[in-house]
N, C-alpha and C positions, 0 to 999 in steps of 0.2 A: 541762465540758459533754461529753456522749457523742453520738457520730455515729450514723447510722441503720446498722441491721444490714446486713452484706454477707455473700454466699456466696462462699466461697472455699476451698482446701485448707488444712490446718493449716500445711504448709509455707510457703505464700504468707503467711499471717497471721503466722507466725514472723518472716519477713524484714520484713514491714511493721512490726512491733513493734521490731524492732533498728534501723530506720531512725527510728522514733518516739523511741527511746533515744538517737539520734545516734551510734549504733556507726559508726565509720568504717574499722575494721580487723579481720579475723578471720584467726587463724592455724589451718591445718588441714590435712587430708588426707582425700579422698574415698573412699567406698566404697559398696557396694550400699544399705545402710540410709539413707544421707543424701542419695542423689542427688536426691530431690525438693527438698531445700534448696538444693543446688547449683544445680539448674535455675532456681529463683526468685532466686538471688544473681547469676546471669548476667544477668538483666534489671536489676540495679542496680548493676552493676560500677563506674559512674561516681560512686556515692554509698559504697559498702561495698567496699573493695579486699580480696581474699582472698589470703593469702601462702601459697602451697603449699611446706611444709617437705618435708624427706626422711625425717623420723620423727617420730611423734606425740608423743614425749617433748619433742622440741625446739619442737613448737608450744606446749606449755604453757610452756616457759621463755621463748619469744619473747613470749608474752603476758604473762608476769611482768616482763620488761624494760620492755615498753610500759606496763604499769600502774605499776610503780615509778618511771618516768621522768615520765609524764603525770599520774599521780594519778588516772586513770580506771579503769574496770574492763576488764580484759583478756578477750577472748572467743576460745574455741577450739571448733573444730568437727571431730569426728572420728567414724568408723563403729563398728560394733559389734565384739564379740570383742576380737582382738588390737589392733584400732584403739584400743579403750578401754584395754586392759591397758597398752599402751605408754605411756599418759599417767599412770600411777599415781605414778611417781616425781616427776614435775613437780607433780601435785596435792598430794602429801606436802610438797614443797618450798614451795608456796605457802601451805599450811596452816601449816607451822612459821614461815613469816616473815609471816603476815597480810597476805597479798597478795590484793586483791580480783579474783576471776576468776569467769567464767561458763563451764563446759564443757558443750557441747552433744554428747551422746553418743547415736549412733543405737542402735536396737536391733531385732534380728530379730524377725519375727512367727512365732510357733509355732502354725501352723495345725492341727497334728495332734496337739498336746499331747505331743510326744515328748521324751524325756529327751536325745536326741542331736540337736541342731539346729545347723547350720553356722554358725559364727562367733557363737555365743551363750555368754555368761557371765553371771553374776550380778552385774550392775554395782552394784546398791545395796548389796549385802554387802561387795563389794570397796572401794567408795568410801567408805562410812560411817565408818570409823575415821580417814581421813586427809583429809576434807573437812568444811566447815562445815556443810553440809546436802545431801541428795540429795532431788530432786524427780522424780516420775514422771508423764508425761502420759498420762492415760487419755481414751478417747473422750468422756467427759462433761465434760471439763475446758475452760475457756476459755483457750486457749493464750497469748493476750496477756497475760491476768492472771498465768499461771504464770510466764512469761519475766520479767515485771515484779516478780514476787516474788522470783525467782532473783537479779535485780540488787540489789533492795532488801536482801536477805539478804547478799549479798557485801559491800555497801558499808556496812552498820549495824553500830554497835557495834565489837566486834573484828573487823576485816575478814578476809576469807578466800575459799577457792574453794567454789563451789556447782555440783554436778553435776546437769544436767537429763537425764533418760533419756527418749528420743524414740523410741517403737516406730514402726516403717516404715509399718505398715497405718494407724495413727492419722495419720501426717503426710500420707499420701496420700488421705486422706478428706476430703470436703467438710464445712465447718463454718459455722455462723453466727458471724461476726466482728464484735466491737465495739471500736472504740478508746476505751479508757477512760483516765480521768484518770491522770496520773503522780502517784505519791507520794513524798514525801521520805523518805531512810533514817532509821530509828527509832535514836535513842540512849537506851538504857536506863541511867540512872546515877542517883546520889544528887543531892539538892539540895546542890551544892557551897557555897553561901554560908554554911551553918551551920558548915562546916569551915574556912574562911578565917581566922577569928579565931585558932582553936587553932594553925592553920599558922604564922601570923604570930608567935603567942606562942613557939612552939618554936624558930622561926629566930632570933628576937631574943634568947633566952636562951642560945643555942649560941655557943660561942667559936670552933669550928672546923668550921663548916657546909660541906658539899660537895654540889654538884648531880652527879647521874648521869643522863646522858641517854641513853634507849634508842629503839628504831625506833618506838615508839608516840607519839614526840614530833614526828614528822615533819610533821605538819600545824600544828604550834604553834611553828615556827622563829622566825617574827617575834614573836611575843609573849614567847617564852623569851629571845630576844636583848635585848629592852627590859627585861625583869625583871633579868636578869643584869647588865646594864650599870649599873642602879640599886643593886642589892644588893652588887656586887663580890664575890660569892661564887665561889671556884675551881669549876672544871668538868671532870669527866671523863666518857668516853662508853663505851657498849658499842661491839661491831663494828657493830652495825646502826645506832647513833646517830652514826656517824661522818658529818659535814658538816652536822649540823643546827645546830651552833653553829661559827663560823669557826675553822678550826684555828689560823689564825695569829694570833687574838686572845690577848693576854697573859693571860687568864683560864683558857684551855684548857690543860689539862695531859696530855691524851693518852688513849688506850684502856686500860682496865683488863683484868685477867684473865691466864690462862695465857700468852697471847701478847701482853699489853699491855707498855706501856713503864713504866720504873722510877718516873718522876715521878708517873704516874697511881696506880700501886699504893701508893707511899709516901703519897700524900695520903689515899688510901682507910683506910690504917693509922691516920693521925694524926687523921682528922676525928672529931668527937663527934656529929654530926648528918648522915645521909646523906638527900638529898633525891632520890629515884629518880622520874623522870619518864618514863613510858612503858617502863619496863625489865622484863624478866621474870626476871632473876637467874638465867640458864642456868649450867649447870656450868662452862663455859668462862669465864664473867664471874666466878664466885665461887672459881675454882680448885678446884673440887670439895670445898670445905671446908665441913664442917657448922657451923663457927664462924665463918663469913664475917660481918663487921661486928659481931662480939659486943661490941666495946668502944664502940659508939655507938648511938644511936637512929636509927631508920629511918622515914621518911615515904614512902610509896608512892602515886603519883597514876597510876592505870591503869584503863582500862575493864574489864580481866579481873580478878576478885577472886581473892585469894591465901589460901591456908590458913596462910601464915606469920604469925608473932606481930610484927606491926609497931606501933611507937608510934602512928602514925596512918595508917590505910588509907583513901585517898579514891578511891571507885569513880567515875571521871569521865572524861570526855574531857578530854586535858590541855589542849587549846586553851582551852575553855571555863572550866577552873579557872584558868588563868593570865590570862584576860581579868578574872576576878573580882578576883584579886590585884593587878592593875595598877590596878583602880578605887581600892584602898586602899594605893597605893605609899607614900604618905606615913607609914604606920604602921610600916614596915620600918626596922631598924637597918642601916647601912651597914657592911660588914664589911671595911673598909680594912686594918686591923692583920693579920688572918690571910691576906688576899690577899697581902700583901708576905712574909709568912712562907712561904706556898706557892710563891712564885716561886723560892725556894731548890731546891724539888724539881725545878723545870723543867729538863729536859736535851734535848739533840738526839740523836737517833738517829746512831749512828756507823757509816758504811760499813766493811766489813772491808777490810784491805789484799789486794789481789789478788796470787796468784802471777803471775809473768811469762807463764805459758802459758795462763791462762784467767781469766774474768770471774766475779766474785761477784754474785749476784742483787741484793744490797743497793746496789752500785754502780750497777748497770743502772738500778735503779728510782729511785734518787736522781737519776741523770742524765735519766732519762725525766720524772721530775716537774718538774725545773728547765727542761728543754727545751720541755715543753708547757705551762708555766704560763700564758703569754700566752692560750692557746686556751681555758681553763677546761674542760678536757675532761670529758665523762661517762666514767668509769672502770667497766668491768665485769670482774670477776675470775671465775676459776673457784676450786677449793679446794684448798689446800695451802700449802706455804711461800711462794709468791709471793703468795697472798691476804694472808697476815698481814704479809708485809714491805710490801706496797702500803699497807696500812692505817698502817704505821708511817711510811713514807718520802713519801707523798703529803700534801699539804695541801689539804683539802677545805673551801672556804669558803661553800659553799651546799648546802642540801639537795637530794636527787634526783640527785647527782653522784657518788655512789660506790654502785654495785650489786653485790651479792654474795650468795651462798647462805649464810645464817647458821645457822638452827636445824637444817637437815638436813645441810648441807655436802656438796652434790651436785656430784661431778665431772661435767664436760660441761654444766653451767649456762651458762658464759660465753659461748660463740659465738651460740647462739640468743638468748640474753637481750641481747646486744649488738645483734643484728638488730632486736629489739623496741624497744631504747632509740633507735635510729636512727629508726625509723618514728615514734616519739613526739615526737622532737625532730631532725628532719633538718638543722638548721642547725648543730648542734652537733659538734665532733670527738669520735668514739666510740672509745675504746681498750679492746680486750679483751685483758687481761693474763692469759695461761694458762701451764699447764705442759705438758710433753710428753705426760704421762699424761692430763690433763684434756682437753687438745685432741683426742686420738684417741677420746674418748667420742662426740663428735658432729661430728667434722670433715665428715661428708657434708653438712652445712648450708653448706659452701662453695658448693655448687650453688645454693642459695637466695640466697646472697650475689651470685652471678654473674647469675643470672636477674633479680633485682630491682636490680641495680646499687646494693648496700649498701656505702658506702664506709667500713666499719670497718676499723680498723688493729689487725691481730692480732700481739701481741707474745708470742712463745713463749720461755719460759725453760726451755731445753732441757739438762737435766743427765743425761739417759739413766737417771734412777731415779725411783721413785716416792718423792719426797723427804721428805715429811712422815712416810710410813710407815717409811722408811728410818732416819730419826731416832729415832723411837719404838722400833724393833726394838733400835738400837745402845744407847740409854739404859736400856731395860727389860730386854731379852734378851741384851745384849751380842753381837749378832749381826746379820747381814742376810741375807734369804732371799727369794727370788722378788719382788725390787724393782727389779732391774736390768732396763733396757728396751733392746731392739734396735729402734731407731726407723727409720722410713722417712726418706728424704730430702724433708723438708717442702717444699723450693722445686720439687722435681719434682711433688709432689702439687699445688702451686698452678698449676704449668705445665698440668696435665692439665685443671684447671678454667678455663683461660685467665685466670688471675690474677697479679698481680705478687707477687714474693717476693725477699728478699735473705737471706743469711746473714751473721752477725756472729760474729768469733771471738776479737778482741781490741779493746781499748780505742779505737784509732785509727778503727776501723771503725764505731764505734756512732753517733756524731753524723751522720755522712754518710748511714748507712742509715736513721736516724729522719727525716731530712730528706726523703729520696726518697720513703719510705712516706707521710709526711704530705701532701707535694704531689701524690703519685699521685690522681688523680680517683676511682678504684674501690677496691675492696677490696685491701688489702696485707697481706702477711705478713712479719714480721721475725723470723727465726729465729736466736736468740741462744744460742750454745753457752757454758754457764755451768759453774762448779765443781761436780763430781759430789757432793761431800761437805760442802757447805756446811749448817751448822745455823743455826736462828734463836733 
C-alpha cells in the first residue's frame, strides 16, 4: 500500500527512507555537500545513530565490520571530493569480500559549468571499477525508490558495495515523496533441483570427496553443518570461510593455501572430488598454481559464475542448494572410511620456542586463543603475519566470529572494523589483533573509540617491522629494505586519547596484561613486543 504524497526536501525523504529500511547506524564524516542530510539526521538521532569517524576510509571499514557481524547492510555517509576519494580503499575492500554496503556520497553543484569546481571529482568514474553499482540522483528521480534500489542491489545475488551520488542542489530541493512498498532482494540463479541428482551421483561415486567452504557459504552455516554431519566428508576452508563450520569438529582439517595448514593442503592433494561451496578460488587459496586440483573433479556451488572448467558448476545461493540436498539426504552414501583416513592428516599448529629475551607471535596468539575461549570473542584482524597466525591458532566455532580483509588485504582495516563489529554486537568481547604497521594506518580511530565508549581490546603484535613484507623480501630477494619501523610508544598514544594501555615484553607479563585489558570497561591496548624475525 502506498501513502499519500508529501512535499519535503530530498534530504528529508532520504532519511525517512533509511528509517523505513530500519537503518540504525551510519558511519560518516560531514561536509558542505551533505549538510542537508546531517540536518535531517539530527532530528532522528534517537533512531539512527551517526558515528563520526576521523577518516572516511575508516567509515567504510567500520560499516564493513558492522555488516559482516550483523548480516545487515552497512551505511556510509561522506561529502564530495576528498571526502569520497578517501573511501575508495574501503569500497574496493568491500567489493573484494562481497560485503553489502550503501555509500551515500555528496556531490557539489556546478552552477557555472566550470571545469574547476571546489571539491569535485568524477565519483561515478572512480567508483565504477571497485563497486557493484553506482547510482546518481537526478532532479526527476524518486529518491525513496533510488535508495531502496541501492539496498536491494547491495543485498542481492553476490553482495557488495553500492555508491549513491547525491548532488547538493537536488538534496536541498523540495520534492513530492511517496512511501513505496519494500521489495525483497532478488536472487538470480539456476533452478537447482535439476542439479541435485547429478551432485548426489558425483558425491556417492567419489572415494575421497572433500568439502571446501568459502565466504559465500556464510548464510548457509546451519544447513552445511547438518549435511556434513550426515555425509561425514572432511572439510577444509578458505580464509574467508573460517568459522562457518566449527573449527573444533573432527571433520575440519583447517585452512588451505599459501598460509594454510599441512593437514588441509594434504587432504586437498589426496581428494578425488572437491566440493567448493561459495569459494572464489583466489590465488592465495590455490597457491598461484595453474594445475590446482588437477587430479580431482571439482563441483562449484556459487552465485558468481566462473569461466573455469568444472565437472559441475551450480549457479545458486549455497543455502538454497543445501536445503534441496537435505531433502534428499537419504540418497547420499556416508563416507566413514575416507573420514577416518583423513584424520591422519590432522595436525596441531605448533608454537615456536621463544628465545628468552622475546616472544613469538605464535605463542602469544595460542595463549590469547586459550585465555579468551570462554568469551567466544569476535576477532577482527588487520593484514600481515598476525592475520595468518590468527587463522591458524584460533578456533572459530561459529560464523561471523572471524572478521578480516581477504580479497584486497587492506592494512588499517582492523580497528575501524572492530568498532563496527562492536556496534553490531555490543554484548560480545571484540578483539582487534593487529600489527604495528597496520595499527598506524588508522590509529586516529582511537578518538572514535573514546568518544563512543567502544570497549574493543586492541592486541598489537609489535615487531618493529613490516613482518610479512620482510619475510617475502628475505625469501625472494635475500635482503630486507625499507621494512624496519621506528615506532612510537603506543602506550603514550593511548594515554593521549585517555585510554588504557599496557606493554608486554615477556611470557610472565602476558596473562596478567590480558586479564586487565579484558576486565577494563573501555578501550584497552595491549602492546606486545614480539620477535622481530619470526616467519610463518
